[in-house]
C-alpha positions in Angstrom: 121.7 111.9 70.4 120.1 112.1 73.8 121.2 109.8 76.6 118.8 106.9 77.1 118.2 107.9 80.7 119.1 111.5 81.7 120.3 114.0 79.1 120.9 116.3 82.1 119.5 115.8 85.5 116.2 117.7 85.7 114.3 118.4 88.9 112.1 115.4 89.8 108.8 115.4 88.0 109.5 118.2 85.6 109.3 118.0 81.9 112.0 120.4 80.6 114.5 117.5 80.0 113.5 114.4 78.2 114.8 110.8 78.2 115.4 109.2 74.9 112.3 107.1 75.0 110.1 110.1 75.9 111.4 112.0 72.9 111.0 109.0 70.7 107.4 108.5 71.8 106.6 112.2 71.3 108.0 112.1 67.8 105.9 109.1 67.0 102.8 110.7 68.5 103.0 113.8 66.2 104.0 111.7 63.2 100.9 109.6 63.6 98.7 112.5 64.5 95.8 110.3 65.8 93.1 111.0 68.3 93.9 108.1 70.6 97.4 107.0 71.6 98.3 104.3 74.1 101.7 104.3 75.8 102.8 101.3 77.9 105.9 102.1 79.9 107.4 100.3 82.9 106.8 101.9 86.4 109.4 104.5 87.1 110.1 105.2 83.4 108.6 108.7 83.5 105.1 108.4 82.0 103.9 111.5 83.9 106.7 113.6 82.5 106.0 112.3 79.0 102.2 113.1 79.3 102.7 116.6 80.7 105.3 117.4 78.0 102.8 116.4 75.4 100.1 118.5 77.1 102.4 121.6 77.1 103.2 121.1 73.4 99.5 120.6 72.4 98.5 123.7 74.3 101.4 125.7 72.7 100.2 124.6 69.3 96.6 125.7 70.1 95.5 122.1 69.5 93.9 121.9 73.0 93.1 124.5 75.7 91.9 122.2 78.5 93.6 119.2 80.2 91.8 116.5 82.1 93.7 113.8 84.0 91.8 110.6 85.1 93.8 108.8 87.9 93.1 105.6 89.8 93.2 107.0 93.4 92.7 110.2 95.4 96.3 110.2 96.3 97.4 110.4 92.7 95.2 113.4 92.0 97.4 115.6 94.1 100.5 114.0 92.7 99.5 114.8 89.2 98.5 118.4 90.1 101.9 119.0 91.7 103.8 117.6 88.7 101.7 119.7 86.3 102.4 122.8 88.3 106.1 122.4 87.7 105.5 122.8 83.9 103.0 125.7 84.5 99.9 123.7 83.9 97.3 124.4 86.6 95.1 121.4 87.4 92.5 121.4 90.1 92.7 118.1 92.2 89.8 119.1 94.4 87.2 119.3 91.6 83.9 117.6 92.7 81.0 116.5 90.6 78.8 119.1 92.3 81.0 121.9 90.8 80.1 121.3 87.2 82.9 123.6 86.0 86.4 124.3 87.2 87.5 127.8 88.3 88.8 130.0 85.5 92.3 130.1 87.0 92.8 126.4 86.2 93.7 124.8 82.8 91.8 121.7 83.8 91.1 119.1 86.5 92.3 115.8 87.9 89.6 113.3 88.7 89.3 109.5 89.5 87.7 106.8 87.5 85.1 106.3 90.2 84.3 110.0 90.2 83.7 110.0 86.4 81.5 106.8 86.6 79.4 108.4 89.3 78.3 111.3 87.1 79.6 111.1 83.6 77.3 113.9 82.4 79.4 116.4 84.4 82.6 115.3 82.8 81.1 115.2 79.3 80.1 118.9 79.8 83.7 119.7 80.9 85.0 118.0 77.8 82.6 119.5 75.3 82.9 123.1 76.3 86.7 123.3 75.4 89.2 121.6 73.1 90.2 118.9 75.6 93.1 116.6 76.0 92.2 113.6 78.3 95.0 111.7 80.0 93.8 108.3 81.2 96.4 107.2 83.8 96.6 103.4 84.1 93.8 103.1 81.6 93.0 99.4 82.4 91.0 100.8 85.3 88.5 101.9 82.8 87.4 98.3 82.6 87.2 97.7 86.3 83.4 97.6 86.2 80.8 97.8 83.3 79.6 101.2 84.7 83.1 102.5 84.8 83.8 101.7 81.2 80.4 103.1 80.1 81.0 106.3 82.2 84.5 106.9 80.6 83.0 106.4 77.1 80.2 108.8 77.8 82.3 111.4 79.5 85.2 111.5 77.0 83.8 110.3 73.7 83.9 113.8 72.3 87.4 114.7 73.5 89.6 116.1 70.9 92.7 114.1 72.0 93.0 111.1 74.3 96.3 109.8 75.7 96.1 106.4 77.5 98.9 105.4 79.9 99.7 102.0 81.4 102.6 100.8 83.6 101.3 97.3 84.6 99.9 94.4 82.7 96.4 94.7 81.4 93.3 93.0 82.7 92.7 89.3 82.1 89.0 89.4 81.7 87.1 90.1 78.5 85.8 93.6 79.3 87.0 96.0 76.5 89.0 99.0 77.8 87.6 102.3 76.5 89.6 104.0 73.7 92.0 101.1 73.3 92.3 99.6 69.8 92.1 95.8 69.4 93.3 93.7 66.4 93.1 90.0 65.8 96.2 87.8 66.4 97.1 84.5 64.7 94.5 82.6 66.6 91.8 85.2 65.9 91.6 86.6 69.4 91.4 90.4 69.6 94.6 91.8 71.2 95.1 95.4 72.4 97.4 97.5 70.2 100.0 99.6 71.9 101.2 102.6 70.0 104.5 102.9 72.0 105.9 100.4 74.4 108.9 100.8 76.8 109.5 97.7 78.9 111.5 97.0 82.0 114.3 95.2 80.1 115.0 98.1 77.9 114.5 100.6 80.7 117.1 98.7 82.8 119.6 98.7 80.0 119.1 102.4 79.6 119.6 103.1 83.3 116.1 104.5 83.7 115.1 101.9 86.3 117.0 100.0 88.9 118.0 96.4 88.9 115.9 94.4 91.4 117.5 91.7 93.6 115.0 89.3 95.2 116.3 87.9 98.6 114.3 84.7 99.1 113.9 83.4 102.7 112.7 79.9 103.6 112.3 78.2 107.0 110.5 75.7 109.1 106.9 76.5 110.1 104.7 74.8 112.7 101.0 75.4 113.4 98.0 73.8 115.1 94.8 73.0 113.3 91.3 73.4 114.8 91.3 69.6 115.5 94.4 70.0 117.7 96.8 68.5 115.3 100.3 70.0 115.0 101.6 70.3 111.4 105.0 71.3 110.1 106.1 72.4 106.7 109.1 74.1 105.1 108.7 77.1 102.9 109.9 76.5 99.3 109.0 72.8 99.3 106.6 71.2 97.0 103.7 71.2 99.5 100.0 71.2 98.6 98.4 74.6 98.0 96.6 74.5 101.3 99.8 73.6 103.3 101.8 76.3 101.5 99.1 78.9 102.3 99.2 78.0 106.0 103.0 77.9 106.2 103.1 81.2 104.4 100.7 82.8 106.9 102.7 81.3 109.8 105.9 82.9 108.4 104.1 86.3 108.4 103.0 86.0 112.0 104.8 88.8 113.9 104.9 86.6 117.0 107.2 84.0 115.4 110.9 84.3 114.7 110.7 84.4 110.9 109.5 88.0 110.5 111.9 89.5 113.0 114.8 87.7 111.3 113.8 88.9 107.8 113.1 92.4 109.0 116.5 92.5 110.7 118.2 91.3 107.5 116.3 93.8 105.4 117.4 96.6 107.8 121.0 95.5 107.5 120.6 95.6 103.7 119.2 99.1 104.0 122.2 100.2 106.2 124.5 98.9 103.5 122.7 100.9 100.8 122.6 104.1 102.9 126.4 104.0 103.0 126.1 105.0 99.3 122.6 106.5 99.2 122.1 108.3 102.5 118.4 108.9 102.2 117.5 105.4 101.0 114.3 104.1 102.6 112.5 100.8 103.1 108.9 99.7 102.8 107.1 96.8 104.4 103.9 95.7 102.7 101.6 94.2 105.3 98.3 92.4 104.9 96.2 94.2 107.6 96.4 96.9 110.2 97.1 94.6 113.2 100.2 93.0 111.7 101.3 96.4 110.3 101.5 97.8 113.8 103.3 94.7 115.0 105.9 94.9 112.2 106.4 98.6 113.1 107.0 97.6 116.7 109.6 95.0 115.6 111.4 97.6 113.4 111.4 100.1 116.2 113.2 97.6 118.4 115.7 96.8 115.6 116.4 100.4 114.5 115.5 102.6 117.5 113.4 104.7 115.2 109.6 104.8 114.9 108.6 103.8 111.4 105.9 105.6 109.4 102.7 103.6 109.4 100.3 104.1 106.5 96.9 102.5 106.7 94.5 102.2 103.7 91.5 103.7 105.6 93.5 106.5 107.2 92.4 110.0 106.0 96.0 111.2 106.4 97.6 108.4 104.3 98.5 110.6 101.4 100.1 113.2 103.7 102.1 110.4 105.5 103.4 109.0 102.2 104.4 112.5 101.0 106.1 113.3 104.2 108.1 110.1 104.2 109.1 110.6 100.5 110.6 114.0 101.5 112.5 113.1 104.7 115.3 110.6 105.3 113.7 108.2 107.9 114.4 104.5 107.4 111.1 102.6 107.3 107.5 102.8 106.3 105.0 100.1 106.9 101.9 100.2 104.7 98.7 98.2 104.3 97.9 97.7 100.6 99.1 101.2 99.6 100.7 100.0 96.4 98.5 101.7 93.8 100.0 102.6 90.5 102.1 105.7 90.5 102.6 106.1 94.3 105.8 107.9 94.1 108.5 107.6 96.7 111.7 107.5 94.6 114.0 106.9 97.6 112.6 103.5 98.3 115.4 100.9 97.9 114.5 98.0 100.2 111.2 96.2 100.4 109.7 93.4 102.5 106.8 91.6 100.8 105.0 90.6 104.0 101.5 90.2 102.5 99.5 87.1 101.5 98.4 88.8 98.2 99.9 86.9 95.3 98.1 88.0 92.1 100.6 89.0 89.3 99.1 92.5 89.0 99.4 93.2 92.7 103.0 91.9 92.7 103.9 94.0 89.6 102.5 97.1 91.2 104.3 96.4 94.5 107.7 95.9 92.9 107.0 99.0 90.7 107.4 101.1 93.9 111.1 100.2 94.1 112.3 100.4 90.5 112.5 104.1 89.9 116.1 105.2 89.5 117.3 108.6 90.5 120.9 108.1 89.4 122.7 105.2 87.7 124.0 102.5 90.0 121.1 102.4 92.5 119.8 98.9 93.1 116.7 97.7 94.8 116.4 94.7 97.2 113.1 92.9 97.8 112.8 90.3 100.6 110.3 87.6 99.9 109.1 84.4 101.5 110.2 81.4 99.3 106.8 80.3 98.1 106.3 78.9 94.6 103.9 81.6 93.4 106.2 84.5 94.4 109.2 82.7 93.0 107.5 82.5 89.7 106.5 86.1 89.7 110.1 87.2 90.6 111.5 85.1 87.8 109.1 86.7 85.3 109.6 90.4 86.3 110.2 91.4 82.6 107.2 89.5 81.2 104.7 91.8 79.4 101.3 91.0 78.1 98.7 92.6 75.9 95.0 92.7 76.9 93.1 90.0 75.0 89.4 89.9 74.3 87.7 86.7 73.3 89.8 84.8 76.0 88.6 81.3 76.6 89.5 81.3 80.3 88.7 84.5 82.2 91.9 84.4 84.3 94.5 82.3 82.5 97.4 84.0 84.2 96.0 85.8 87.2 96.3 89.3 85.9 92.9 90.2 87.1 92.1 93.6 88.4 89.2 92.3 90.5 91.7 90.2 92.5 93.9 93.3 92.9 90.9 95.4 94.0 90.1 92.7 96.6 93.7 92.7 97.8 93.8 96.5 98.0 90.5 97.1 99.8 89.4 94.1 101.8 91.2 93.2 105.0 88.8 90.2 105.3 90.7 88.6 102.4 93.6 87.9 104.7 91.3 85.8 106.9 89.8 83.8 104.2 92.1 80.9 104.8 91.1 80.6 108.5 87.5 80.2 107.6 88.3 76.9 105.8 91.4 75.8 107.6 91.4 77.3 111.1 94.8 77.1 112.7 97.1 78.7 115.3 100.7 79.6 114.5 103.1 77.9 116.9 106.6 78.8 115.6 108.6 79.9 112.6 112.3 79.9 111.8 113.9 81.8 108.9 116.8 80.7 106.7 118.3 82.7 103.8 117.6 80.7 100.7 118.9 82.5 97.6 119.0 85.7 95.6 117.1 85.8 92.4 118.2 88.2 89.7 117.0 88.3 86.1 115.5 84.8 86.5 118.7 83.2 87.8 119.4 81.9 91.4 122.5 82.7 93.4 123.6 81.4 96.8 122.4 78.6 99.0 120.9 78.0 102.4 122.3 80.0 105.3 121.2 80.9 108.8 120.3 84.6 109.5 123.2 86.5 111.0 125.9 84.2 109.7 128.8 85.3 107.4 127.2 83.2 104.6 124.1 85.3 104.7 126.1 88.6 105.0 127.7 87.8 101.6 124.4 88.7 100.0 123.2 91.3 102.5 126.4 93.3 102.1 126.3 93.8 98.4 127.2 97.4 97.6 124.4 100.0 97.5 125.6 101.4 94.1 126.0 98.8 91.4 126.0 99.1 87.6 123.3 96.7 86.2 125.9 95.0 83.9 128.0 94.1 87.0 125.3 92.6 89.2 125.5 89.1 87.7 129.3 89.0 88.0 129.2 90.2 91.6 126.5 87.7 92.6 128.6 84.9 91.1 131.6 86.1 93.2 129.5 86.3 96.4 128.2 82.8 95.7 131.7 81.4 95.5 132.8 83.2 98.7 129.7 81.9 100.5 130.7 78.3 99.5 134.2 78.8 100.8 133.0 80.3 104.1 130.7 77.3 104.6 133.5 74.8 103.8 135.8 76.6 106.2 133.3 76.6 109.0 132.5 72.9 108.6 136.2 72.1 108.5 136.8 74.0 111.7 133.9 72.2 113.4 135.7 68.9 112.7 134.2 65.5 112.3 131.2 64.3 114.3 132.2 62.6 117.6 132.1 58.8 117.5 129.0 57.3 119.1 127.3 54.0 119.3 123.9 55.6 118.8 122.3 55.7 115.3 123.1 58.9 113.4 120.4 61.6 114.2 118.0 62.8 111.5 119.7 66.2 111.2 117.2 67.3 108.7 113.7 66.2 107.8 113.1 64.8 104.4 111.7 68.2 103.2 114.8 70.0 104.5 117.1 67.5 102.8 115.2 67.9 99.5 115.5 71.6 99.7 119.2 71.5 100.4 119.7 69.0 97.6 117.7 71.2 95.2 119.8 74.3 96.3 123.0 72.4 95.6 121.7 71.1 92.3 120.9 74.7 91.2 124.3 75.9 92.2 126.1 73.0 90.4 123.9 73.4 87.4 124.9 77.0 87.0 128.6 76.2 87.4 128.5 73.3 85.0 126.1 74.9 82.5 123.8 71.9 82.7 120.0 71.7 83.1 118.7 70.8 86.6 117.1 67.6 85.3 120.5 66.4 83.9 122.2 66.9 87.2 119.5 65.0 89.1 119.8 62.2 86.5 123.5 62.0 86.9 123.2 61.8 90.7 120.8 58.9 90.4 123.2 57.1 88.0 126.2 57.6 90.4 124.5 57.1 93.7 121.6 54.9 92.8 118.1 55.1 94.2 114.8 56.5 93.0 113.7 60.1 92.1 114.0 62.8 94.8 110.4 62.5 95.9 110.8 58.8 96.7 114.4 58.8 98.0 115.2 57.9 101.6 117.1 60.1 104.0 120.3 58.1 103.4 120.0 58.3 99.6 119.4 62.0 99.7 122.4 62.5 102.0 124.6 60.5 99.7 123.7 62.8 96.8 124.2 65.9 99.0 127.7 64.8 100.0 128.6 64.1 96.4 127.4 67.5 95.2 129.2 69.3 98.0 132.5 67.8 96.9 131.8 68.8 93.3 130.7 72.3 94.2 133.8 72.9 96.3 136.1 71.6 93.6 
C-alpha cells in the first residue's frame, strides 16, 4: 500500500515515484480505457507528474508516439518541457506556428491555448501525422473565448488520446469546454463530469499539500474625496461596497502605515518559518508596477535584502521566477504573476496586497503556497480583513463543477474573464478612482485574527505587541492535525497577555471630564464581534445566540442600533466571561 503523499522522496518534478492518488488515477484511466479523461486535482498535488507518467506508459505500450502539451502561459511551456525531460520525454517549448513540424529529435511540443487558436490548422497537422496524446493543462482556458474553443476542437479533434487537467474551479459562464463531458443534474442543468477528482481536503489529510493559515489584518483608514470631504472607515466592518473598496485601496497604499506594518509582520513570520525551513520564501502580490516597486523598497528597509521584482510585461519574468525558486533569498514581489502551475515550492508566506477579489484569482494565488515538500510545512497568507476575502478564505476547500445552462452568467464569481482582466490590465486597479476619486490620507493596521479551516482564532492586537506575536511565532513545521489545537492554545495565551497588560496599566485616573470616546462605534462593534466569536467558540454556541444573550442581560437594541455605552457594557461583560 503506497503512502498517500510520498512513497519515497523523489526528485522534484520527476515521475519515477507516485503518490497514492496518482497511482489510483492511473489505474482508473487504464481500466476505463477511454479517449478523453478529465482529472481535477488541487494545486500542488502533482498533476504534472501524473500526466507525464501516463505519457511514458502510453508511449511504452505503443499507444502513442507523440505528446503535445497545451499550457495557459509562455512561462509554463518551459516548465513542462523541463519536467518532461526528467522522465526522458523531449518536448520543444519553442515551437512556433511558422515551423509546421517539430524537429525529429523531439517527441512532441508544448504550446499555449492562444498559439493554437491563432492557427489551428498547424496543430491539426501535428496531431494527425502521428499517434498523439494531447495534454490540456488547466483545460478551462479552452473556453476563454469562442475562437479558442473552436481552435482547440479543430486542432485536436483527431487526437488518439486526450488528457484534460484542472487545478482551479471551472468557468462560470455557459461556454462549453472542449472535450469535457456534461451530464444533467437534478435540476436538468448540464454539469461537467470529472473522471478523477482529488480535492484540497483529501490532499491535506494525505500530507500532499500544506495547511494554510490566513492572518487577517484590519485597521482604521482615512481618505479625502474629490469634493474635499475626509472620510474614515475601518476594515472588516459592515460598510457599503464603495466605502469598503476605498478603505481597502487606502490600506494598500505604500505611503500609509498599514502596508509597512503588515509586511513587517509577514517578514517576522517568514523568519520563524526559516528557523525550521531555511530556504522558505515569501511572495507579495501587488496590483501594479508602481506599488510593487514601493513594496520592494519597504521590504528592503525591513530585511536589508533587495527583493526579486517580477512584472507581468517584463521579458525576463520567467527567468526571475526560476532564479528565485532555486535560491534562498527571502522575498519576491510580483504583479499578477499567479497563473496556474507557476511553481516555486519554497514559497511559505504570502501577502495578498492586490485589489483583485474574484474567486478564481484568489484560488490561483493561494495555490502558489500550498505545495508541500515534506510533511509539517505550513503556509501563512496575510490578508486585509475585507468581507469578500474573508469569505474566500473560509471556503478554501469548496469545489465546483462547470455548469452549462446557468441562469445567471456569474452566480459565484468564478469567471475567467474577470481573472483575465485582473492578470493583464493594470488599468483595472484604477477603475475605482474614475467613479470615486480620492486621496489616501492615513492607514493604521491591527492584527485581527487567524482563519484556519473556516474557523477564527485570536482577537484584535496592535502590531509588534506580544498579543500579535502569539500568532506570528507559530512554529514553521506543524502537523496539520495539530494546527487547530495549537491555535486554541495561542488564543488562550493571547487573552492572558491582554488581561495581564490591562491589569498592570491599572484603573483609569479619576477625572471630572466625561469619559473619552476611546473607540468609534465601528471599532467598538468590531471588538464586540471579535469577542463574541471568541466566546462562541469556547461555549460552543452560535454567534446569534451569544448576541441575543447579551441583549437579554445588558438590554438595548441590536448591535447596529446600540449606543457607545450599550456596546461598552456588552464588551465588558464578554471580557469577564472570556477570562473566566
